[in-house]
PAZAPA-4460 file (N, C-alpha, C; in steps of 0.05 Angstrom, whole numbers, plus 32768, in hexadecimal, padded with zeros to 4 digits):
% residues 228
    n_x    n_y    n_z   ca_x   ca_y   ca_z    c_x    c_y    c_z   seq   type   mol
   8475   8345   80BC   846B   8333   80C4   844E   8339   80CF     1      M     A
   844E   8354   80DA   8431   835A   80E2   8420   835E   80C7     2      V     A
   8428   8367   80B0   8416   835B   809B   840D   8345   8091     3      I     A
   8422   832D   809C   841C   8312   8091   8404   830C   80AB     4      T     A
   8408   8317   80C0   83F2   830B   80DA   83D7   8318   80CB     5      K     A
   83D5   832F   80C8   83BD   833C   80BC   83B4   832E   80A9     6      V     A
   83C0   832A   8091   83B5   831E   807A   83AB   8301   8086     7      L     A
   83B8   82F1   8094   83AE   82D6   809D   8397   82DB   80AC     8      S     A
   8395   82E8   80B8   8381   82F3   80C9   8369   82F7   80B8     9      R     A
   836F   830B   80A7   8358   8312   8095   834F   82F4   8084    10      H     A
   8362   82EB   807A   835A   82D0   8067   834F   82C0   8078    11      L     A
   8354   82BB   8094   8346   82A8   80A0   8326   82B1   80A4    12      G     A
   8324   82CB   80A8   8309   82D5   80AF   82FA   82CD   808F    13      H     A
   8308   82D8   8075   8301   82D3   805D   82F7   82B5   8059    14      L     A
   8305   82A3   8065   8302   8284   8065   82E6   827F   8071    15      T     A
   82E0   8285   808A   82CD   8283   8097   82B3   828F   8089    16      L     A
   82BC   82A3   807F   82A3   82B3   806F   8298   829E   805D    17      L     A
   82AC   829C   804B   82A5   8281   8033   829C   826E   803B    18      A     A
   82A4   8263   8050   8297   8246   8057   827C   8250   8065    19      I     A
   8272   8262   8070   8259   8268   807C   8246   826B   8064    20      A     A
   8252   827C   8050   8242   8283   8031   8239   8265   8029    21      L     A
   8250   8256   8027   824A   823C   8018   822F   822D   8027    22      V     A
   8234   822E   8040   8220   821F   8051   8205   822C   8051    23      L     A
   8205   8245   8050   81EC   8252   804C   81DF   8246   8032    24      I     A
   81ED   824E   8016   81E6   8245   7FFE   81DD   8227   8000    25      V     A
   81F4   8214   800A   81E6   81F9   8007   81CC   81F3   8018    26      S     A
   81CC   81FE   8030   81B6   81FA   803F   819B   8202   8033    27      G     A
   819C   821D   8024   8189   8224   8013   817D   8211   7FFD    28      G     A
   8192   8207   7FF5   818E   81F1   7FDF   8182   81DA   7FEA    29      G     A
   818E   81D2   8001   817D   81BB   800A   8160   81C3   8017    30      L     A
   815F   81D8   8020   8144   81E3   8028   812E   81E1   8014    31      A     A
   813A   81ED   7FFA   8128   81EA   7FE5   811F   81CB   7FDE    32      R     A
   8133   81B8   7FDD   8130   819F   7FD1   811E   8193   7FEA    33      L     A
   811D   819C   8004   810C   818E   8018   80EC   8196   8012    34      E     A
   80EF   81AF   800D   80D1   81BC   800A   80C3   81B7   7FF4    35      A     A
   80D3   81B1   7FDA   80C8   81A8   7FC8   80AD   819D   7FC2    36      A     A
   80AD   8181   7FD2   8095   8170   7FD4   807B   8180   7FDA    37      P     A
   8085   818E   7FEA   8070   819F   7FF9   805A   81AF   7FE8    38      Y     A
   8073   81BB   7FD8   8067   81CC   7FC4   8057   81BD   7FAD    39      F     A
   8064   81A7   7FA7   8057   8199   7F8F   8036   8193   7F9C    40      W     A
   8038   8189   7FB5   8021   8184   7FBE   8008   8195   7FC2    41      G     A
   8016   81B0   7FC3   7FFD   81C5   7FC8   7FE8   81C2   7FB6    42      A     A
   7FD2   81CE   7FBE   7FBF   81D7   7FA6   7FAC   81BC   7FA1    43      G     A
   7F9F   81BC   7F89   7F8E   81AC   7F81   7F9C   818E   7F75    44      S     A
   7F89   817E   7F6E   7F9A   8168   7F62   7FA2   8169   7F45    45      G     A
   7F94   8182   7F36   7FA1   818B   7F1C   7FBA   8199   7F21    46      N     A
   7FBB   81A6   7F38   7FD6   81B6   7F3A   7FED   81A9   7F39    47      D     A
   7FE7   8191   7F50   7FFE   817F   7F53   8006   8172   7F3D    48      R     A
   7FF3   8168   7F2F   7FF9   8157   7F12   8008   8164   7F00    49      F     A
   8000   8184   7EFF   800F   8197   7EEB   802D   819C   7EF1    50      E     A
   802E   81A1   7F0E   804A   81A1   7F1C   805C   818B   7F15    51      R     A
   8052   8174   7F1B   8062   815C   7F15   806A   815A   7EF1    52      L     A
   8055   815E   7EEA   805B   8159   7EC8   806D   816E   7EC0    53      R     A
   806E   8189   7ECD   807C   819C   7EBC   8094   81A9   7ECC    54      T     A
   8095   81A7   7EEB   80AB   81B2   7EF6   80BC   819D   7EFC    55      D     A
   80D8   81A3   7F05   80F2   8194   7F0B   80EA   8187   7F23    56      E     A
   80EA   816A   7F25   80E5   815A   7F3D   80FC   8151   7F46    57      V     A
   8108   815F   7F5F   8122   8156   7F6B   811E   8147   7F81    58      A     A
   8131   8135   7F8A   8130   8126   7FA1   8131   8133   7FB8    59      L     A
   8120   8133   7FCD   8123   813C   7FE7   813C   8133   7FF4    60      P     A
   813F   813D   8009   8158   8136   8015   8153   8124   8033    61      V     A
   8136   8123   803F   8132   8117   8054   8121   8101   804D    62      S     A
   8121   80EA   8061   8109   80D5   8060   80EA   80E1   805A    63      I     A
   80E8   80F7   8068   80D0   8100   806E   80CE   810B   8052    64      H     A
   80D4   8118   8048   80D4   8129   8031   80D1   8113   8013    65      G     A
   80DC   80FD   8016   80DD   80E8   800A   80C4   80E0   8005    66      M     A
   80B9   80DE   8022   809C   80CC   8025   8087   80DE   8019    67      R     A
   808C   80FC   801E   8079   8111   8015   807E   8110   7FF5    68      V     A
   8092   810E   7FEC   8097   810B   7FCA   8084   80F7   7FC1    69      A     A
   8088   80DF   7FD2   807C   80C4   7FC4   805F   80CA   7FC5    70      T     A
   8055   80D4   7FDF   8034   80DA   7FE2   8028   80E9   7FC9    71      D     A
   8038   8102   7FC5   802D   8114   7FB3   802D   8105   7F96    72      V     A
   8040   80F5   7F89   8043   80E5   7F76   802A   80D3   7F6F    73      C     A
   8025   80C4   7F8D   8011   80B2   7F86   7FF8   80C2   7F8B    74      L     A
   7FF6   80D8   7F94   7FE0   80E2   7F93   7FD1   80F1   7F7A    75      G     A
   7FE6   80F6   7F6C   7FE2   8107   7F52   7FDD   80F1   7F40    76      A     A
   7FEA   80D9   7F40   7FE3   80C5   7F28   7FD0   80B1   7F30    77      L     A
   7FC6   80B0   7F40   7FAC   80A0   7F4A   7F91   80A5   7F4F    78      S     A
   7F7D   8097   7F49   7F61   80A2   7F4D   7F55   80A2   7F2F    79      G     A
   7F3D   80A8   7F36   7F2B   80AD   7F1E   7F34   80BD   7F05    80      L     A
   7F43   80D9   7F12   7F4C   80ED   7F03   7F62   80E7   7EF2    81      R     A
   7F72   80D2   7EF8   7F86   80CB   7EE5   7F79   80BD   7EC7    82      V     A
   7F61   80AE   7ECB   7F5A   809D   7EBB   7F4A   80B6   7EA1    83      T     A
   7F4B   80CD   7EAC   7F40   80E5   7E99   7F55   80F0   7E8B    84      L     A
   7F72   80F0   7E98   7F8C   80FE   7E8B   7F91   80F7   7E6A    85      R     A
   7F9B   8108   7E5D   7FA3   8103   7E45   7FC0   80F0   7E4A    86      K     A
   7FC1   80DB   7E36   7FD8   80CC   7E3D   7FF6   80DA   7E3C    87      P     A
   7FF9   80ED   7E2F   8014   80FD   7E2D   801C   810B   7E43    88      E     A
   8009   811B   7E4E   800F   8123   7E6C   8010   8116   7E7F    89      P     A
   7FFF   80FB   7E7E   8001   80E5   7E92   801A   80DE   7E95    90      L     A
   8025   80D7   7E7B   803E   80C6   7E7C   8050   80DB   7E89    91      A     A
   8053   80F1   7E7E   806B   8107   7E84   806A   810D   7EA4    92      Q     A
   8052   810C   7EB0   8053   810E   7ED2   805F   80EF   7ED8    93      A     A
   8050   80DB   7ED2   805B   80BF   7EDA   807C   80C0   7EDA    94      R     A
   8084   80C6   7EC5   80A2   80C2   7EBE   80AC   80D1   7ECD    95      E     A
   80A7   80E6   7ED8   80BB   80FA   7EE9   80B6   80EC   7F05    96      R     A
   809B   80E0   7F0C   809D   80D6   7F27   80AC   80B6   7F27    97      C     A
   80AB   80A9   7F12   80C0   8096   7F0E   80DA   809B   7F15    98      L     A
   80DF   80B0   7F07   80FB   80BB   7F0E   8105   80BE   7F27    99      S     A
   80ED   80CE   7F39   80F0   80D6   7F52   80F5   80BE   7F61   100      L     A
   80E3   80A9   7F61   80E1   808B   7F6E   80FE   807E   7F6B   101      M     A
   810D   8080   7F4F   8120   8075   7F4D   8139   807F   7F5E   102      T     A
   8138   809B   7F61   814B   80AC   7F72   8143   80A3   7F95   103      D     A
   812D   80A0   7F95   812B   809A   7FB6   8133   807E   7FB9   104      I     A
   812E   806A   7FA9   8136   8052   7FB5   8155   804D   7FB5   105      V     A
   8162   805F   7FA2   817B   805C   7F9F   8187   8067   7FB2   106      A     A
   817B   8085   7FC3   8188   808B   7FD8   817B   807F   7FF4   107      A     A
   8166   8070   7FF2   815A   805F   8009   8150   8044   7FFB   108      M     A
   8162   8036   7FF9   8153   8017   7FEF   8144   8005   8002   109      P     A
   8144   8010   8017   812C   8001   8027   8114   8011   8027   110      T     A
   810F   8025   801B   80F3   8032   8014   80DE   8025   800A   111      D     A
   80D0   8013   801B   80B8   8001   800A   80A4   8012   7FFE   112      S     A
   80A2   802C   800A   808B   8036   8001   8092   8044   7FE7   113      Y     A
   80AB   804C   7FDD   80B2   805A   7FC8   80B1   803E   7FAF   114      A     A
   80BB   802A   7FBE   80B9   800C   7FA9   809E   800A   7FA1   115      W     A
   808D   800C   7FAF   8071   8008   7FAE   8069   8016   7F9A   116      Y     A
   806C   8036   7F9A   8065   8045   7F8A   806D   8048   7F70   117      A     A
   808C   803F   7F6D   8093   8037   7F54   8085   801E   7F48   118      G     A
   807D   800A   7F53   806D   7FF6   7F4E   8050   7FFF   7F48   119      A     A
   8046   800D   7F51   802A   8017   7F4C   802D   802A   7F2E   120      F     A
   8045   8039   7F2D   8044   804B   7F14   804B   8039   7EFF   121      L     A
   805D   8023   7F03   8064   8012   7EEA   804C   8003   7EE2   122      Y     A
   8039   7FFB   7EF4   8021   7FED   7EEE   8010   7FFB   7EDC   123      F     A
   8010   8014   7EE1   8001   802B   7ED7   8004   8030   7EBA   124      Q     A
   8020   802B   7EB7   8033   8032   7E9F   8032   8014   7E8C   125      A     A
   802A   8004   7E9A   802A   7FED   7E89   8043   7FD7   7E87   126      G     A
   8056   7FE4   7E92   8071   7FD6   7E99   806F   7FBE   7EAC   127      D     A
   8062   7FAB   7EA3   805F   7F92   7EBA   8078   7F87   7EC5   128      I     A
   808C   7F81   7EB5   80A4   7F77   7EC1   80B2   7F8D   7ED6   129      D     A
   80B2   7FA6   7ECD   80BE   7FB9   7EE4   80A8   7FBD   7EFC   130      A     A
   8092   7FBE   7EF7   807E   7FBD   7F0E   807F   7FA3   7F1F   131      A     A
   8088   7F90   7F12   808B   7F77   7F23   80A7   7F77   7F38   132      N     A
   80B9   7F87   7F29   80D4   7F85   7F37   80CC   7F9A   7F4E   133      R     A
   80C4   7FB3   7F4E   80C1   7FC8   7F62   80AA   7FBB   7F73   134      W     A
   8096   7FAC   7F6C   8086   7FA4   7F86   8095   7F8F   7F9A   135      L     A
   80A2   7F7C   7F85   80B0   7F63   7F99   80C5   7F76   7FAD   136      A     A
   80D0   7F8D   7FA1   80E6   7FA0   7FB4   80DA   7FA9   7FCE   137      M     A
   80C0   7FB0   7FC5   80AD   7FBB   7FD4   80A6   7FA3   7FF2   138      S     A
   80A3   7F8B   7FE5   8096   7F7C   7FFA   80AE   7F71   8008   139      Q     A
   80C6   7F73   7FFE   80E2   7F67   800C   80F0   7F79   801D   140      R     A
   80E8   7F95   8018   80F3   7FA8   8028   80E1   7FB2   803D   141      T     A
   80C5   7FA3   803C   80B0   7FAB   8053   80A0   7F9B   8059   142      G     A
   80AA   7F7F   805B   809A   7F66   8061   8082   7F67   8074   143      P     A
   8090   7F79   808D   807E   7F76   80A5   8070   7F8E   80AE   144      T     A
   806F   7FA8   8096   8066   7FC0   809B   8049   7FBA   808D   145      E     A
   8031   7FBD   80A7   8015   7FB3   8099   8011   7FCD   808B   146      Q     A
   8015   7FE5   808F   8008   7FFB   8080   8011   7FFE   8066   147      W     A
   802A   7FF4   805E   8034   7FEC   8042   8023   7FDA   8035   148      I     A
   8024   7FBE   8048   801B   7FA9   803D   8003   7FAF   8033   149      A     A
   7FEC   7FBB   8041   7FD2   7FC0   8037   7FD2   7FC9   8021   150      E     A
   7FDD   7FE1   801A   7FDE   7FE8   7FFD   7FEC   7FDF   7FE8   151      V     A
   7FFD   7FCD   7FEF   800E   7FB9   7FDC   7FF9   7F9F   7FD6   152      R     A
   7FE8   7F99   7FE8   7FD2   7F82   7FDF   7FBE   7F90   7FCF   153      V     A
   7FB7   7FA9   7FD5   7FA6   7FB2   7FBF   7FAD   7FB4   7FA5   154      A     A
   7FC8   7FBE   7FA3   7FD6   7FC0   7F85   7FDC   7FA5   7F7B   155      L     A
   7FDF   7F90   7F91   7FE5   7F73   7F7C   7FCF   7F64   7F76   156      A     A
   7FB3   7F6B   7F89   7F9D   7F63   7F81   7F8F   7F6D   7F68   157      E     A
   7F99   7F86   7F66   7F8E   7F96   7F4C   7F9A   7F90   7F34   158      E     A
   7FB2   7F80   7F37   7FC4   7F78   7F1D   7FC9   7F5E   7F20   159      N     A
   7FBB   7F49   7F2E   7FC5   7F33   7F35   7FCB   7F24   7F24   160      F     A
   7FBB   7F23   7F06   7FC3   7F14   7EF1   7FDE   7F1B   7EE8   161      E     A
   7FE3   7F34   7EEB   8001   7F3A   7EE3   8018   7F36   7EF5   162      R     A
   8011   7F2B   7F0C   8026   7F29   7F21   803B   7F11   7F16   163      L     A
   8050   7F09   7F19   8062   7EFA   7F12   8068   7EE8   7F28   164      D     A
   8072   7ED0   7F27   8072   7EBD   7F3E   807F   7EC6   7F57   165      D     A
   8095   7EDA   7F53   80A3   7EE4   7F6E   808D   7EF2   7F78   166      V     A
   807D   7F0C   7F6C   806F   7F19   7F7E   8057   7F0D   7F85   167      T     A
   804F   7EF8   7F7A   8034   7EE8   7F84   803B   7EDD   7F9D   168      R     A
   8052   7ED5   7FA0   8060   7EC6   7FB8   805E   7ED8   7FCE   169      A     A
   806D   7EF0   7FC7   8071   7F04   7FDC   804F   7F10   7FE4   170      L     A
   803F   7F11   7FD1   8026   7F1D   7FD6   8015   7F0C   7FE9   171      H     A
   801B   7EEB   7FE9   800E   7EDD   7FFB   8019   7EE7   801C   172      L     A
   8036   7EE9   801B   803B   7EF5   8037   8032   7F0B   8041   173      S     A
   802B   7F21   802C   801D   7F3B   8034   8003   7F33   8042   174      D     A
   7FF4   7F1B   802F   7FD7   7F13   803A   7FD7   7F0A   8056   175      L     A
   7FEF   7EFB   805D   7FEF   7EED   8076   7FF5   7F01   808A   176      G     A
   8002   7F15   807F   8005   7F2D   8097   7FEF   7F3E   809D   177      L     A
   7FDF   7F40   808A   7FC4   7F4E   8092   7FAE   7F3F   809E   178      L     A
   7FB1   7F24   8095   7F99   7F14   809F   7FA0   7F0C   80BB   179      A     A
   7FB9   7F14   80CC   7FBE   7F0F   80E4   7FB6   7F26   80F4   180      A     A
   7FA8   7F3C   80EC   7FA2   7F4F   80FD   7F86   7F5B   80F5   181      S     A
   7F7B   7F6A   8109   7F63   7F77   8103   7F5F   7F8C   80F3   182      Q     A
   7F7A   7F99   80F2   7F76   7FB1   80DD   7F81   7FA8   80BE   183      R     A
   7F8A   7F95   80C0   7F90   7F87   80A6   7F7A   7F78   8099   184      G     A
   7F6C   7F6B   80AA   7F52   7F62   80A2   7F3D   7F72   8098   185      V     A
   7F3C   7F8B   80A6   7F29   7FA0   809E   7F31   7FA8   8085   186      A     A
   7F4B   7FB4   807B   7F53   7FB7   8060   7F52   7FA5   804B   187      S     A
   7F49   7F88   804E   7F45   7F7A   8039   7F2B   7F6C   8038   188      I     A
   7F16   7F70   8052   7EFD   7F64   8052   7EED   7F69   803C   189      A     A
   7EE8   7F82   802D   7EDB   7F8F   8017   7EE2   7F7A   8006   190      L     A
   7EF9   7F78   7FFD   7F02   7F68   7FE4   7EFF   7F46   7FEA   191      R     A
   7F00   7F42   8000   7EF9   7F1F   800E   7ED7   7F1F   8004   192      Y     A
   7EC8   7F31   800E   7EAB   7F30   800A   7EA9   7F2D   7FED   193      V     A
   7EAF   7F43   7FDA   7EA6   7F43   7FC2   7EBC   7F31   7FA9   194      N     A
   7ED2   7F27   7FB3   7EE6   7F1E   7F9B   7EEB   7F03   7FA3   195      D     A
   7ED8   7EEB   7F99   7EDD   7ED4   7F9A   7EF9   7ECC   7F98   196      E     A
   7F09   7ED3   7F84   7F1F   7EC5   7F83   7F34   7ECF   7F98   197      A     A
   7F31   7EE9   7FA0   7F44   7EF3   7FB9   7F36   7EE3   7FCE   198      F     A
   7F20   7EDA   7FD2   7F15   7ECE   7FED   7F23   7EB5   7FE8   199      R     A
   7F2A   7EA7   7FD2   7F33   7E88   7FD3   7F51   7E8D   7FDA   200      E     A
   7F60   7EA0   7FD0   7F7D   7EAB   7FDB   7F81   7EA9   7FF3   201      R     A
   7F73   7EC1   7FFF   7F75   7EC7   801E   7F70   7EAF   802D   202      I     A
   7F55   7EA1   8025   7F4E   7E8A   8036   7F6C   7E7B   8039   203      T     A
   7F74   7E72   8022   7F8B   7E5E   8021   7FA1   7E66   8031   204      A     A
   7FA6   7E81   8033   7FBD   7E8B   8044   7FB1   7E88   8061   205      V     A
   7F9C   7E8D   8068   7F95   7E90   8082   7F92   7E73   8091   206      V     A
   7F90   7E60   8081   7F92   7E43   808B   7FAA   7E3A   808F   207      E     A
   7FBF   7E4A   808B   7FDA   7E43   8091   7FE5   7E4B   80AC   208      T     A
   7FD3   7E5E   80B4   7FDC   7E73   80CD   7FD2   7E62   80E6   209      L     A
   7FD8   7E69   8100   7FCF   7E5F   8118   7FAF   7E5E   811D   210      D     A
   7FA6   7E4A   8124   7F89   7E4A   8127   7F7B   7E5F   813B   211      P     A
   7F84   7E70   814C   7F7F   7E83   8156   7F79   7EA0   8142   212      A     A
   7F8C   7E9E   8132   7F8F   7EB4   811B   7F78   7EB0   810F   213      I     A
   7F75   7E95   80FF   7F59   7E8D   80EF   7F43   7E99   80FC   214      Q     A
   7F3D   7E95   8119   7F22   7E98   8123   7F23   7EB5   8120   215      Q     A
   7F39   7EC1   812A   7F39   7EDF   8129   7F30   7EE9   810F   216      R     A
   7F3C   7EE1   80FD   7F3B   7EE8   80DD   7F16   7EE7   80D7   217      F     A
   7F0F   7ED4   80D9   7EF2   7EC9   80D3   7EE2   7EDC   80E6   218      V     A
   7EE6   7EDC   80FE   7ED3   7EF1   810C   7ED7   7F12   8106   219      Q     A
   7EEC   7F1A   80FF   7EF8   7F2D   80F5   7EE2   7F3D   80D8   220      N     A
   7EE8   7F23   80C7   7EDD   7F26   80AB   7EC0   7F27   80AF   221      V     A
   7EB7   7F17   80C5   7E9A   7F1B   80C5   7E8C   7F35   80CF   222      R     A
   7E9F   7F42   80E5   7E97   7F59   80ED   7E95   7F6E   80D6   223      T     A
   7EAE   7F71   80C8   7EAF   7F83   80B6   7E9C   7F82   8099   224      V     A
   7E93   7F63   8099   7E81   7F62   8081   7E67   7F69   8089   225      A     A
   7E5F   7F63   80A0   7E46   7F6E   80AE   7E43   7F87   80AE   226      A     A
   7E56   7F9D   80B2   7E59   7FB4   80B5   7E56   7FC1   8099   227      A     A
   7E63   7FAE   8085   7E64   7FBA   8067   7E43   7FB6   805A   228      L     A
***
């Protein structure tokens, strides 16, 4: 009986120790997953690009980690430097980021930023159908978030001739959201001044808004245009 009790006590201690070890190991794994985007994002643009191209890209565990990973992918795969990349390494890095974006929206279907990033990357890759699907999902999951509407509008305008009917209609909603605020007007004023086709689109949208918003829009555009 005494031996049984001793064994039971030791087995209980061993069980607790095993559980603690599992938690430590699993916690370390989670920490590595969470820290990975910060390591990818360190160093120069070339450093980030090479890590994305050659290293394993795993899904972070937190919303913030997912946001950092999305930032890193967009930063490494946009800008003038991208136009100078060789096609094969560019495609490798983009494929890894698209896989990561797919994992992110599977884990967080309402992440309009990841949906936007996927659309950006698919437009870059020339997969127009996929780009439109991802852009529409970003528009639907973040219809009232002004900061994401700003980057969506820029992407949609740069690819306007490649938008399908669904994304064009949702694009008009984004334009209406931006036109109704001073910050939003500031983000589209330069395009308004320089792009006649865009000017016609945004004017048609503004004409459907409240007269007070229309007046504020015109005044804001005048102010920004004068500053430009």
